[in-house]
C-alpha positions, 0 to 999 in steps of 0.5 A: 860311795864304795868302789870295788870294795871286796867285803869278803876279802876285807873281813878275811884280812881283818880276822888275820889282824885281830889275832894280833890285836886280841893279844894287845887288848888282853894286855890292856885289860889286865892293866884295867883290872889292876887299876880297878883293884886300886880305885879310891873314893874322892872325899870333898874338901873346900877350896878356891880354884884358879885356871889358866888357858891360852887360846888354841891355834888353828882358827886363830890364824890369818893368811895374808900372803906372803905373811901369816898372822897368829893371834894369842889370847891368854885368860885366867879365871880370876882376870877381868881382861884377857891378854891379847897379842899378835905375831907375824911369820915375817917378823922373826924371833925379835917379836918374842924377845920384845915381850920380855923387855920393858916397853909397850910390847912387854908381857910381864909374866913371861919377862918374870919367868925368863928373868928367874930362869936366867934365860932369854925366851929364845933359849927355852925351846929348840923350836926357836932355832928353826924359825925359817918358814910359815909351817915352822912358824905355826909349830913355834906359835903352838909352843909359844902359847904353851910357854905363855900358859906356864909363865902365867901359872908361875906368875900366879905363885908370886905371892909376896904379901897377905893373900885372902885365900889360905886354900887354893888350887891352881889348874893348868889346862893340860897335863903337868908335862911338856915337849916344848921346853929343852930338857935342861930348861924344864928341870929349872922350871920344875925347881922354880915351881917347887920353891914357890909352893914351898914359899907359899907354905911358909906364908901359911897358904896351902897351894896345890898345882894340878893339870887336867886334860880332855884326852891323853895317850893313857886314857885313849889306849885304855879306853876300850879295856876300861869299858870292858872291865867296867873299871869306873862303872860304879856310883860315886866319885873315884880315882886311881894312880896310874903306875909308871909301867902302864904309862910306859906301855901307852907312851911307847918310845917317849920315856922323858914325857913320863919321867919326873925328877923323882923317877931319875933315881930309879933310871940310871940311863937317862938324866932327861925328864919332861914331867912334874906331874903324877898321873891319875885317872879321875871320875868326879861325877857321881853317876855310874857312867860319869866321864873319866879324866886324866889329871896330873898332880905335882909329883911332890904333892902326890901323897896328898892326892886324896885331899887335892882331888877332894878340893877339885871335885867342887869345881868339877861338879859345877862344870858346864857345858862339859859335865864334871870338868872343872868349871874354872877351866871352862870359864877361862877357855871361854874368855880365851877363845877368839870368836869367828866375828872377832877373826873377821874384824881382825882380817878387815883391820889387817887389810886396812893396815896394808892398804893404808901403806900403799897409794890409793890405786894399790890400796883398792887392789888389796880390797878387791883381792880380799873380797874376791877371796871371800866370794870364792871361799863362800862358793866352794863351801856351798854357802 
C-alpha cells in the first residue's frame, strides 16, 4: 500500500537524476560497442570437464543459542561421495587447524595446500584474526568455504602417475580471483597453480583452469548497455575479452581484484593482486538470445582462449536446469547442496546431542524449547 506518495514530485526528481544517469549509460554503451567490435566465434573442441563446488552458506546454518553451527559440503563432479563437515562459533580457530593435522578431523586437500604454501590455515586470511562473535563467524565460514574450493581445485592438479585424460579442463564455480586470501598468500597460491599446470604439461596432459560465475560486477553494470547495443544478439556462440579499463570502470575502488601478476609490470604504484584470471564474456548457446556468462581463464593461458572456450562449450551446451551453463558445475552443485530435510535431521541430532549431556529433566526442557520454537516459526510464517 502506498502512503502519501506524490508521483508528480517523484517524477520531477527522477528527471533531475536521469540527466546524470544518461551520461553514465552513454559511457557504458561505448564499452558495449567496443566489445561488440571484438567478438570472436567459439569453435568446439573435445575434452573432459571437472568441477568443484562448496555448499552455499545462508540456509546451511543452525542457531542453537548461544552457539551457531555452520555446515560445509564440498563436491566434485567426479567424486562419488561429497565431503561433509560441521563447525561451531564457540569452538575457536582450533577446529580449522584440526582439519590440517593428521587424525580423524583431517581434510586432506586443505592439509596438502597449507603444506605446499608453508602456512597454517589461520595464516591464509585476515578473517581468522577477527573470530570473536557469531556475526564474524558467519563471515569466516564464507571465507573458509572458498578456501576449501581452492584447496580441492589445487589437489586435483596433484597428478603424479599416468592419467587417463590427456585433455582436461578444471572449472571453479566462481571467478579465478579472491578477496579472501591475504595478498602475499594469493601470490604464493598463484605460483603453485602455475607450477602444477606446467608439470602436467611435461607429463603430456593439456590441462586448463577456468572460473565461471552466474553474475559479476562487469556483467551487471554492462547489462543494460549490452542489451541496447545488441552486443551478443546474433546466432551462434561468441566470446570477447574484457579490456582492463572496462573492468576498472565496473570494479571502482578495488584495483587489486582486477590485477594479475602480469598487470603488475604496468602498474608501478602497487604490488598487490588478487586475480589469476583474465575475464571474458561468453555466450555458449547457439540462439540469438542465449545467456551471457562471465568466464575467467587463467591469465597465463589466455592466448589459448579460443581453444579453452571451445572445450568448455560441450559441457555448457548440456547444462540443465540452467541452460548453456556448464553441466559439470551444476552436477557438483547438486551434490554439494544441503536439502531442507537434511537440515531438519541435523537440527534434531544437535538437540539430541545436547539433551544427552544433561540430566533427564534438563533434556526434556531442551526438547520442549525446540518444538515450541518450531510451532512459533510455523505460526509467524502462516504455514
